[in-house]
C-alpha positions as a LaTeX table, in Angstrom:
\begin{tabular}{lrrr}
\hline
Residue & $x$ (\AA) & $y$ (\AA) & $z$ (\AA) \\
\hline
Unk1 & 79.05 & 123.42 & 51.37 \\
Unk2 & 78.97 & 125.82 & 54.31 \\
Unk3 & 76.24 & 127.87 & 52.59 \\
Unk4 & 74.19 & 124.74 & 51.87 \\
Unk5 & 74.14 & 123.76 & 55.55 \\
Unk6 & 73.11 & 127.26 & 56.59 \\
Unk7 & 70.31 & 127.37 & 54.01 \\
Unk8 & 68.93 & 124.06 & 55.27 \\
Unk9 & 68.97 & 125.35 & 58.86 \\
Unk10 & 67.17 & 128.52 & 57.79 \\
Unk11 & 64.45 & 126.61 & 55.92 \\
Unk12 & 63.88 & 124.33 & 58.90 \\
Unk13 & 63.63 & 127.32 & 61.20 \\
Unk14 & 60.91 & 128.82 & 59.02 \\
Unk15 & 58.89 & 125.64 & 58.51 \\
Unk16 & 59.23 & 123.37 & 61.53 \\
Unk17 & 59.43 & 125.63 & 64.55 \\
Unk18 & 62.04 & 126.65 & 67.06 \\
Unk19 & 62.79 & 123.16 & 68.42 \\
Unk20 & 63.74 & 121.70 & 65.08 \\
Unk21 & 65.52 & 124.92 & 64.17 \\
Unk22 & 67.70 & 124.63 & 67.27 \\
Unk23 & 68.59 & 121.03 & 66.44 \\
Unk24 & 69.36 & 121.96 & 62.83 \\
Unk25 & 71.45 & 124.97 & 63.84 \\
Unk26 & 73.41 & 122.92 & 66.38 \\
Unk27 & 74.04 & 120.22 & 63.79 \\
Unk28 & 75.15 & 122.85 & 61.28 \\
Unk29 & 77.55 & 124.47 & 63.73 \\
Unk30 & 79.07 & 121.11 & 64.65 \\
Unk31 & 79.46 & 120.18 & 61.00 \\
Unk32 & 81.05 & 123.50 & 60.14 \\
Unk33 & 83.42 & 123.21 & 63.09 \\
Unk34 & 84.48 & 119.72 & 61.98 \\
Unk35 & 85.04 & 120.91 & 58.41 \\
Unk36 & 87.08 & 123.88 & 59.59 \\
Unk37 & 89.16 & 121.62 & 61.83 \\
Unk38 & 89.80 & 119.29 & 58.91 \\
Unk39 & 90.75 & 122.20 & 56.65 \\
Unk40 & 93.17 & 123.53 & 59.26 \\
Unk41 & 94.69 & 120.07 & 59.70 \\
Unk42 & 95.28 & 119.75 & 55.97 \\
Unk43 & 96.93 & 123.17 & 55.84 \\
Unk44 & 99.26 & 122.43 & 58.75 \\
Unk45 & 100.16 & 118.77 & 58.20 \\
Unk46 & 102.08 & 116.66 & 55.73 \\
Unk47 & 99.70 & 114.30 & 53.88 \\
Unk48 & 102.20 & 111.43 & 53.56 \\
Unk49 & 103.45 & 111.15 & 57.13 \\
Unk50 & 100.79 & 112.96 & 59.15 \\
Unk51 & 103.45 & 115.10 & 60.81 \\
Unk52 & 103.16 & 118.85 & 60.95 \\
Unk53 & 104.44 & 120.67 & 57.87 \\
Unk54 & 106.33 & 123.97 & 57.89 \\
Unk55 & 103.15 & 125.90 & 58.72 \\
Unk56 & 102.47 & 123.51 & 61.58 \\
Unk57 & 106.03 & 123.93 & 62.81 \\
Unk58 & 105.52 & 127.69 & 62.89 \\
Unk59 & 102.38 & 127.15 & 64.97 \\
Unk60 & 104.37 & 125.01 & 67.39 \\
Unk61 & 107.12 & 127.60 & 67.58 \\
Unk62 & 104.61 & 130.34 & 68.36 \\
Unk63 & 103.26 & 128.17 & 71.16 \\
Unk64 & 106.65 & 127.68 & 72.82 \\
Unk65 & 107.45 & 131.37 & 72.36 \\
Unk66 & 104.66 & 132.42 & 74.70 \\
Unk67 & 105.49 & 133.48 & 78.22 \\
Unk68 & 108.89 & 134.45 & 79.53 \\
Unk69 & 111.93 & 133.94 & 77.24 \\
Unk70 & 113.60 & 130.58 & 77.78 \\
Unk71 & 115.93 & 128.21 & 75.89 \\
Unk72 & 114.45 & 125.93 & 73.25 \\
Unk73 & 116.12 & 123.31 & 71.09 \\
Unk74 & 115.73 & 122.95 & 67.33 \\
Unk75 & 116.83 & 119.78 & 65.56 \\
Unk76 & 117.03 & 119.65 & 61.78 \\
Unk77 & 117.20 & 116.08 & 60.50 \\
Unk78 & 118.28 & 115.09 & 57.00 \\
Unk79 & 118.49 & 111.47 & 55.85 \\
Unk80 & 121.81 & 110.32 & 54.44 \\
Unk81 & 121.74 & 108.71 & 50.98 \\
Unk82 & 117.95 & 108.64 & 50.87 \\
Unk83 & 118.12 & 109.53 & 47.17 \\
Unk84 & 119.73 & 106.15 & 46.53 \\
Unk85 & 116.66 & 104.33 & 47.87 \\
Unk86 & 114.37 & 106.39 & 45.65 \\
Unk87 & 116.55 & 105.85 & 42.59 \\
Unk88 & 117.10 & 102.12 & 43.04 \\
Unk89 & 113.95 & 100.92 & 44.81 \\
Unk90 & 111.44 & 103.46 & 43.51 \\
Unk91 & 109.31 & 106.16 & 45.05 \\
Unk92 & 106.89 & 103.74 & 46.73 \\
Unk93 & 109.77 & 102.28 & 48.71 \\
Unk94 & 111.02 & 105.78 & 49.43 \\
Unk95 & 107.61 & 106.82 & 50.74 \\
Unk96 & 107.49 & 103.75 & 52.98 \\
Unk97 & 110.87 & 104.68 & 54.43 \\
Unk98 & 109.73 & 108.25 & 55.05 \\
Unk99 & 106.59 & 107.04 & 56.83 \\
Unk100 & 108.61 & 104.78 & 59.14 \\
Unk101 & 111.20 & 107.47 & 59.82 \\
Unk102 & 108.40 & 109.94 & 60.58 \\
Unk103 & 106.88 & 107.51 & 63.09 \\
Unk104 & 110.23 & 107.17 & 64.86 \\
Unk105 & 110.84 & 110.91 & 64.90 \\
Unk106 & 107.37 & 111.61 & 66.26 \\
Unk107 & 107.79 & 109.02 & 69.03 \\
Unk108 & 111.20 & 110.38 & 70.01 \\
Unk109 & 109.97 & 113.97 & 69.98 \\
Unk110 & 107.05 & 113.05 & 72.23 \\
Unk111 & 109.47 & 111.28 & 74.57 \\
Unk112 & 111.12 & 114.65 & 75.13 \\
Unk113 & 107.82 & 116.58 & 75.21 \\
Unk114 & 108.55 & 118.08 & 71.81 \\
Unk115 & 106.85 & 118.31 & 68.44 \\
Unk116 & 107.98 & 117.16 & 65.01 \\
Unk117 & 107.47 & 118.20 & 61.40 \\
Unk118 & 108.37 & 117.20 & 57.87 \\
Unk119 & 109.72 & 120.23 & 56.04 \\
Unk120 & 110.52 & 118.76 & 52.62 \\
Unk121 & 111.42 & 115.47 & 50.95 \\
Unk122 & 113.72 & 113.85 & 53.49 \\
Unk123 & 114.11 & 116.80 & 55.85 \\
Unk124 & 112.44 & 116.84 & 59.26 \\
Unk125 & 112.51 & 119.18 & 62.24 \\
Unk126 & 111.92 & 118.84 & 65.96 \\
Unk127 & 111.25 & 121.54 & 68.55 \\
Unk128 & 111.93 & 120.84 & 72.22 \\
Unk129 & 110.67 & 123.37 & 74.73 \\
Unk130 & 113.87 & 123.11 & 76.79 \\
Unk131 & 117.63 & 122.61 & 76.48 \\
Unk132 & 117.96 & 119.69 & 78.90 \\
Unk133 & 120.51 & 117.05 & 77.85 \\
Unk134 & 120.11 & 117.89 & 74.17 \\
Unk135 & 123.32 & 116.07 & 73.19 \\
Unk136 & 122.03 & 112.80 & 74.65 \\
Unk137 & 118.68 & 113.37 & 72.97 \\
Unk138 & 120.36 & 113.94 & 69.60 \\
Unk139 & 122.49 & 110.81 & 70.05 \\
Unk140 & 119.33 & 108.80 & 70.66 \\
Unk141 & 117.73 & 110.25 & 67.51 \\
Unk142 & 120.77 & 109.26 & 65.43 \\
Unk143 & 120.78 & 105.76 & 66.91 \\
Unk144 & 117.06 & 105.00 & 66.59 \\
Unk145 & 116.73 & 106.45 & 63.09 \\
Unk146 & 119.62 & 104.25 & 61.95 \\
Unk147 & 117.94 & 100.96 & 62.90 \\
Unk148 & 117.08 & 98.72 & 59.95 \\
Unk149 & 113.43 & 98.59 & 58.88 \\
Unk150 & 111.29 & 96.22 & 56.84 \\
Unk151 & 109.26 & 97.85 & 54.10 \\
Unk152 & 106.87 & 96.34 & 51.60 \\
Unk153 & 107.51 & 96.86 & 47.90 \\
Unk154 & 106.22 & 95.38 & 44.68 \\
Unk155 & 109.09 & 92.90 & 44.92 \\
Unk156 & 108.16 & 91.82 & 48.45 \\
Unk157 & 109.48 & 92.79 & 51.86 \\
Unk158 & 112.75 & 94.67 & 51.78 \\
Unk159 & 115.08 & 95.40 & 54.69 \\
Unk160 & 116.77 & 98.78 & 54.46 \\
Unk161 & 118.60 & 101.13 & 56.77 \\
Unk162 & 119.19 & 104.84 & 56.50 \\
Unk163 & 121.35 & 107.10 & 58.59 \\
Unk164 & 120.62 & 110.68 & 59.61 \\
Unk165 & 122.60 & 113.88 & 59.89 \\
Unk166 & 121.21 & 116.12 & 62.61 \\
Unk167 & 121.94 & 119.77 & 63.25 \\
Unk168 & 121.10 & 120.95 & 66.75 \\
Unk169 & 120.71 & 124.56 & 67.84 \\
Unk170 & 119.79 & 125.89 & 71.27 \\
Unk171 & 118.18 & 129.31 & 70.89 \\
Unk172 & 115.94 & 131.66 & 72.81 \\
Unk173 & 112.21 & 131.10 & 72.51 \\
Unk174 & 112.00 & 134.68 & 71.21 \\
Unk175 & 114.42 & 134.10 & 68.31 \\
Unk176 & 112.81 & 133.99 & 64.83 \\
Unk177 & 112.23 & 130.46 & 63.61 \\
Unk178 & 113.45 & 130.68 & 60.02 \\
Unk179 & 116.25 & 133.23 & 60.13 \\
Unk180 & 117.80 & 132.19 & 63.45 \\
Unk181 & 116.64 & 128.84 & 64.84 \\
Unk182 & 116.40 & 126.83 & 61.60 \\
Unk183 & 119.35 & 128.64 & 60.05 \\
Unk184 & 121.63 & 127.69 & 62.94 \\
Unk185 & 120.37 & 124.11 & 62.94 \\
Unk186 & 120.90 & 124.02 & 59.17 \\
Unk187 & 124.45 & 125.24 & 59.59 \\
Unk188 & 125.16 & 122.57 & 62.19 \\
Unk189 & 123.64 & 119.91 & 59.95 \\
Unk190 & 125.87 & 121.02 & 57.08 \\
Unk191 & 128.84 & 120.20 & 59.32 \\
Unk192 & 127.31 & 116.84 & 60.28 \\
Unk193 & 127.04 & 116.01 & 56.56 \\
Unk194 & 130.56 & 117.27 & 55.91 \\
Unk195 & 131.91 & 115.00 & 58.64 \\
Unk196 & 130.41 & 111.95 & 56.95 \\
Unk197 & 126.84 & 111.91 & 58.21 \\
Unk198 & 125.23 & 109.50 & 60.68 \\
Unk199 & 125.89 & 111.94 & 63.51 \\
Unk200 & 124.71 & 115.12 & 65.17 \\
Unk201 & 126.51 & 118.43 & 65.45 \\
Unk202 & 125.62 & 121.14 & 67.96 \\
Unk203 & 125.70 & 124.69 & 66.64 \\
Unk204 & 128.34 & 126.89 & 68.25 \\
Unk205 & 128.85 & 130.65 & 67.77 \\
Unk206 & 130.97 & 131.41 & 64.73 \\
Unk207 & 129.98 & 128.22 & 62.90 \\
Unk208 & 129.40 & 128.92 & 59.19 \\
Unk209 & 128.59 & 127.21 & 55.91 \\
Unk210 & 129.01 & 128.32 & 52.28 \\
Unk211 & 126.89 & 131.26 & 51.18 \\
Unk212 & 123.80 & 130.29 & 49.23 \\
Unk213 & 120.17 & 131.12 & 48.48 \\
Unk214 & 117.59 & 131.44 & 51.27 \\
Unk215 & 116.09 & 128.28 & 52.77 \\
Unk216 & 113.22 & 128.31 & 50.30 \\
Unk217 & 115.75 & 127.72 & 47.50 \\
Unk218 & 118.47 & 125.06 & 47.15 \\
Unk219 & 120.09 & 124.37 & 50.49 \\
Unk220 & 123.77 & 125.31 & 50.81 \\
Unk221 & 124.74 & 121.81 & 51.94 \\
Unk222 & 123.09 & 120.40 & 48.79 \\
Unk223 & 125.16 & 122.76 & 46.65 \\
Unk224 & 128.24 & 121.52 & 48.51 \\
Unk225 & 127.24 & 117.90 & 47.87 \\
Unk226 & 126.89 & 118.53 & 44.12 \\
Unk227 & 130.43 & 119.84 & 44.00 \\
Unk228 & 132.04 & 117.17 & 46.16 \\
Unk229 & 130.18 & 113.93 & 45.61 \\
Unk230 & 126.86 & 112.12 & 45.37 \\
Unk231 & 123.85 & 113.94 & 46.77 \\
Unk232 & 122.81 & 112.76 & 50.21 \\
\hline
\end{tabular}
């Protein structure tokens, strides 16, 4: 498509004069820019919720890492018992829940001048470019995400509620995202799940969770859930 636009501009330049060529070239550049912007958006965003995806989260992390080192807050959010909604109500209902949860997370993140992302099925992340009153912020996330919601299904309107386990880690803006920031938040979230969910846990030095594969594989807390009870 890019080549087609450029060919048209070239033909116009040769046959209609400089004025038309300028207009055609300007139109081509604008069209190419719009297409590149759209391609970048698709690469960095989740198609279901419109939130950033993992690539978009890395972009956001790079942005907060600029300048002098300073504290930043990472929240890793996992929905409790979301699998039950998918299994009983179907994937359409599950998608509707995820869209509503994403809207709430995005609004809360913006309230604290942060950015949000969907990392996988029912796992979300938030980056705050500060460490101001993070415990109160996390409490608000847990509370708002737990409010009941009305979703439309093939059977009509359904009222459901989900809870969230949130791991919170305060790190330096210069710390690596995956191996430090997300890992610590993941560890804290494991403890939130272990304590029954519907809560947040702040990472503290020395906090651990069972050994397991890297984040791109099964999550350690999921392995724990398989051994101790229903998956959350």
